[in-house]
C-alpha positions in Angstrom: 108.3 108.2 104.5 107.3 105.9 101.7 106.1 106.2 98.1 104.5 103.8 95.8 106.5 100.8 94.8 108.7 101.3 91.8 111.8 99.7 89.8 114.9 99.4 91.8 117.4 102.0 90.8 119.8 99.4 89.2 117.0 98.6 86.7 115.8 102.2 86.2 115.9 103.5 82.6 118.1 106.4 81.5 118.1 108.2 78.0 119.8 106.4 75.3 123.3 108.2 75.0 123.3 110.4 71.8 124.4 113.8 70.6 123.2 116.8 72.8 119.6 117.8 72.3 117.4 120.6 73.3 114.9 119.8 76.0 112.9 121.8 78.5 113.2 122.1 82.3 109.7 121.9 84.3 109.4 125.6 84.1 109.9 125.6 80.3 113.6 126.9 80.3 115.5 125.4 77.3 118.6 123.3 78.2 121.0 121.1 76.2 120.8 117.5 77.5 124.2 115.9 77.3 124.3 112.1 77.6 127.3 110.5 76.0 130.2 109.7 78.2 133.0 111.7 76.5 130.4 114.7 75.9 129.5 114.6 79.7 133.2 114.3 80.8 134.0 117.3 78.8 131.1 119.4 80.1 132.2 118.5 83.7 135.9 119.3 83.1 135.7 122.2 80.7 136.2 125.6 82.5 134.0 127.2 79.9 131.0 125.6 81.7 130.2 127.2 85.2 127.9 126.6 87.9 127.5 129.9 89.6 125.7 131.6 86.6 122.9 129.1 87.1 122.2 130.8 90.4 123.1 134.6 89.6 120.9 136.9 91.8 119.6 138.9 88.7 118.6 135.7 86.7 115.3 133.8 86.7 115.6 130.6 88.8 115.8 127.5 86.8 115.8 125.1 89.7 112.7 125.1 91.7 114.3 124.0 94.7 115.1 125.7 98.1 117.6 122.6 98.9 120.8 123.6 100.6 122.4 121.8 97.7 121.0 124.1 95.2 121.7 127.2 97.1 124.3 129.7 95.6 126.3 129.4 98.8 126.5 125.7 98.4 130.1 124.3 97.3 128.7 122.6 94.5 127.4 125.8 93.0 130.6 127.7 93.2 133.3 128.5 90.5 136.7 129.8 90.3 138.6 131.1 93.5 135.4 130.9 95.6 135.2 127.2 94.9 138.7 126.5 95.3 138.9 128.3 98.7 136.1 126.2 100.0 137.6 122.9 98.5 140.9 123.6 100.2 139.2 124.1 103.4 137.5 120.9 103.7 139.7 118.7 101.1 142.3 117.8 103.6 139.9 116.1 105.9 138.5 113.8 103.4 141.6 113.1 101.3 142.5 109.5 100.4 145.3 109.6 103.1 142.9 110.9 105.8 140.2 108.2 104.8 143.0 105.4 105.0 143.6 106.5 108.5 139.7 106.2 109.2 139.3 102.8 107.9 140.0 100.8 111.2 137.6 102.8 113.2 135.1 102.5 110.4 135.6 98.9 110.3 135.1 98.8 114.1 131.9 100.4 113.6 130.7 98.0 111.0 131.8 95.1 113.2 130.0 96.5 116.2 126.8 96.7 114.2 127.3 93.2 113.0 127.7 91.9 116.7 124.5 93.5 117.6 122.7 92.1 114.5 124.0 88.6 115.1 123.4 88.7 118.9 119.7 89.8 118.1 119.3 87.0 115.6 117.0 86.7 112.7 114.7 88.3 111.5 116.4 91.6 111.1 116.2 94.8 109.1 119.3 95.7 107.0 118.2 99.3 106.8 117.2 100.1 110.4 119.8 97.8 111.9 122.8 98.4 109.5 122.6 100.6 106.6 121.1 103.5 108.5 123.2 103.5 111.8 126.4 103.0 110.0 126.9 106.3 108.4 125.1 108.1 111.2 127.6 106.7 113.6 130.5 107.7 111.3 129.2 111.2 110.9 128.7 111.6 114.7 132.3 110.6 115.2 133.7 112.6 112.5 131.9 115.9 113.4 131.8 115.4 116.9 127.9 115.8 117.2 127.1 112.8 119.3 124.5 115.0 121.2 122.4 115.0 117.9 119.8 112.1 117.9 119.8 109.9 114.6 116.3 110.7 114.3 117.2 114.5 114.1 119.7 113.9 111.4 117.2 111.9 109.5 114.6 114.6 109.7 117.1 117.2 108.5 118.1 115.1 105.6 114.6 114.2 104.5 113.5 117.8 104.7 116.4 120.3 104.5 117.4 119.0 101.1 113.8 119.5 99.6 113.3 115.7 99.3 110.1 114.2 98.0 108.7 113.9 101.4 109.0 117.5 102.5 106.1 120.1 102.3 107.5 123.7 101.7 106.7 124.6 105.3 108.6 121.6 106.6 111.4 122.1 104.4 111.7 125.8 105.4 111.6 124.9 109.1 114.2 122.2 108.8 116.6 124.4 106.8 116.2 127.1 109.5 116.9 124.6 112.4 119.9 123.0 110.6 121.4 126.3 109.5 121.0 127.8 113.0 122.7 124.7 114.4 125.5 124.7 112.0 126.3 128.4 112.6 126.2 127.7 116.5 128.6 124.8 116.0 130.9 126.9 113.9 131.0 129.5 116.5 131.6 126.8 119.3 134.5 125.2 117.4 136.1 128.5 116.8 136.2 129.1 120.6 137.0 125.5 121.6 138.4 123.6 118.8 138.7 119.8 119.0 140.0 116.8 117.1 137.1 116.6 114.6 136.3 117.6 111.0 134.1 120.8 111.9 137.1 122.3 113.9 139.6 121.3 111.0 137.4 122.9 108.5 136.8 126.0 110.5 140.7 126.5 111.1 141.4 125.8 107.4 138.8 128.3 106.4 140.2 130.9 108.6 143.8 130.2 107.2 142.5 130.1 103.8 140.5 133.5 104.2 137.8 135.0 101.9 135.2 132.5 102.6 132.1 134.0 103.3 130.2 132.9 106.6 127.1 131.8 104.6 129.1 129.5 102.5 130.8 128.1 105.6 127.6 127.4 107.3 126.1 125.7 104.3 129.0 123.5 104.1 128.9 122.4 107.6 125.2 122.0 107.5 125.4 119.8 104.5 128.0 117.6 106.1 125.9 117.2 109.2 122.7 116.2 107.4 123.8 115.0 104.0 127.0 112.9 105.1 124.9 109.8 106.0 122.2 110.1 103.2 124.4 109.0 100.3 126.1 106.1 102.1 122.8 104.9 103.5 121.3 104.8 100.0 124.3 103.3 98.4 124.5 100.5 100.8 120.8 99.7 100.8 120.4 99.7 97.2 123.6 97.6 96.8 122.4 95.0 99.1 119.1 94.9 97.3 120.8 94.2 94.1 123.4 91.7 95.3 120.9 89.7 97.6 118.2 89.5 94.8 120.1 89.3 91.5 123.7 88.5 92.2 124.2 85.5 94.6 127.4 84.4 93.2 128.9 87.9 93.7 127.7 87.8 97.4 129.4 84.4 97.9 132.7 85.7 96.5 132.5 89.1 98.4 133.6 88.1 101.8 137.0 86.6 101.3 138.8 88.7 98.8 139.6 92.5 99.7 140.8 93.1 96.2 137.8 91.9 94.6 135.6 93.6 97.2 137.2 97.0 96.1 136.5 96.2 92.4 132.9 95.3 93.3 132.5 98.4 95.0 133.4 100.5 92.1 131.2 98.4 89.9 128.2 98.8 92.3 128.9 102.8 92.4 128.9 102.8 88.8 125.8 100.6 87.9 123.4 101.8 90.8 122.7 105.5 90.3 123.0 107.9 93.3 120.3 110.1 92.1 116.8 109.2 91.0 116.7 110.1 87.4 113.0 110.9 87.7 113.7 113.8 90.0 116.0 115.9 87.7 117.7 115.7 84.5 121.5 116.0 85.8 124.0 118.7 86.8 123.0 122.0 85.5 125.7 124.3 84.0 125.8 127.3 82.0 128.3 128.0 79.2 130.2 131.1 79.6 131.7 131.0 76.1 130.9 129.3 72.7 132.0 125.8 72.7 131.2 122.6 70.6 130.1 119.5 72.4 129.8 116.4 70.4 129.6 118.2 67.2 126.8 120.5 68.4 127.5 124.3 68.9 126.5 125.5 72.3 126.5 129.1 72.7 127.5 131.3 75.6 124.7 131.6 78.1 123.0 128.4 77.2 122.3 126.0 79.9 123.6 122.3 79.9 122.3 119.3 81.8 125.2 116.8 82.2 123.4 113.4 82.5 126.0 111.2 84.4 123.6 108.3 84.7 123.2 108.0 80.8 126.8 108.6 80.4 127.8 105.8 82.8 125.6 103.5 80.8 127.0 104.6 77.4 128.0 101.3 75.5 130.8 103.3 73.6 132.5 103.7 76.9 131.4 100.6 78.7 130.7 97.8 76.4 128.7 94.7 77.3 126.0 94.0 79.8 126.7 96.2 83.0 125.4 93.5 85.2 128.2 90.9 83.9 131.9 91.3 85.1 131.2 92.6 88.5 134.8 91.8 89.6 136.5 93.3 86.5 137.8 96.7 86.9 135.9 99.4 84.7 137.5 100.4 81.5 137.1 104.1 82.2 136.6 106.1 85.3 133.0 106.2 86.4 131.3 109.6 86.5 129.1 108.8 89.5 131.1 111.1 91.7 131.6 113.8 88.7 134.9 114.7 87.2 137.4 117.5 87.3 137.6 120.4 89.6 134.2 119.5 91.2 134.9 115.7 91.8 133.0 115.0 95.0 135.2 115.3 98.1 133.3 112.7 100.1 134.0 109.9 97.5 136.9 108.2 99.4 135.0 108.0 102.6 131.7 106.6 100.9 133.9 104.0 99.0 135.4 102.9 102.3 132.0 102.6 104.1 130.5 100.7 101.3 133.3 98.3 100.9 133.8 97.6 104.5 130.1 97.3 105.2 129.5 94.8 102.2 132.6 92.8 102.8 132.1 92.3 106.5 128.5 91.5 106.1 129.1 88.9 103.6 131.8 87.3 105.8 129.7 87.2 108.9 126.4 86.1 107.2 127.4 84.3 104.1 123.9 82.7 103.6 121.9 86.0 104.2 118.7 86.1 102.4 115.9 88.7 101.8 112.5 87.6 103.0 110.7 89.7 100.3 111.2 90.4 96.5 112.3 93.5 94.7 108.8 94.1 93.7 107.6 94.3 97.3 110.0 97.0 98.3 108.6 100.3 99.7 110.9 103.2 99.0 112.3 106.0 101.0 112.8 109.3 99.4 116.0 111.0 100.4 117.9 114.2 99.5 118.5 113.2 95.8 117.9 109.6 95.7 115.7 106.8 97.0 116.5 103.6 98.7 114.5 100.6 100.5 112.6 101.8 103.5 113.1 98.2 105.0 115.1 95.2 104.0 113.8 92.3 106.1 116.3 89.4 105.9 116.9 86.1 107.6 119.9 83.7 107.8 
């Protein structure tokens, strides 16, 4: 689905970092907006800020979203032992060591898509021919769900996460379908486990114990439909940026693996994963009185941690963010969070993005877009947006 043309995410504005300030959610609920790097890092790592209190059954809803990601069963909304049990169940499957073992076959998927792209010849669409099938193929293999058509994955991703394109009825139906499929898949893998991530997570969950079935179903459902959305948007938005504004970086990308790894980190830092127009940031609740950036936050107060603004804080990242793309960042980016809730899928996302960019630049060094950034039509995804099409020639 498409929306009206708008500015690319790498040019989107974010609040100027400053002290915590009170703002209101769309429903009128007051919330402290935290925007400076050090303050956001403190909020994300301080155990006195929790996620589950935001979704307590006896509290008024502050997020008007039925999304699987906002469900109280989601791993991203858990705290304490409940969160640790879920994290341990899935963590080994996506650890840096596990992802390093995946890199050769992820590279083979990339090269296979490039073979098809080159054989077909220009013109081509980097979204439908590359950025979209890459993560879908990876997720198919990881979860062993080859019988699920890519179109079904896309439908679930665009509707089950309450994206901008979903009507309430479509969203409810997609979440019901996806949840039922995930529950059946868990039952199947319990009875006949295989060499796949779903089987691994199910075994780990049973060994761990104490994980509610609803939380496990939510986790698998999120992996099925959400595993490709982030990578697709990262890759599409990165290609748009490099091909329209950074031709020198594109030329250097192909032959230097170390430089490609640094560039990948810089792109993840520069181009937001979430569309800032859609929500303020990660919502947490203070469980004790605490001071953030010189401001007193009281127990029970809500805080929105704006990672986009924090990643553009000149006190942490001085200079023009579009310069020095092959220079390591001076501080860790907050794009994937920090602390105990640091995103488990980050290592696989990094690997897919780096391999996809580096191999594409190596095969097609003179690749060029056949439209301008102003002409892009946007696809709304789970929490972000990306080009609906990227027509290219070479």
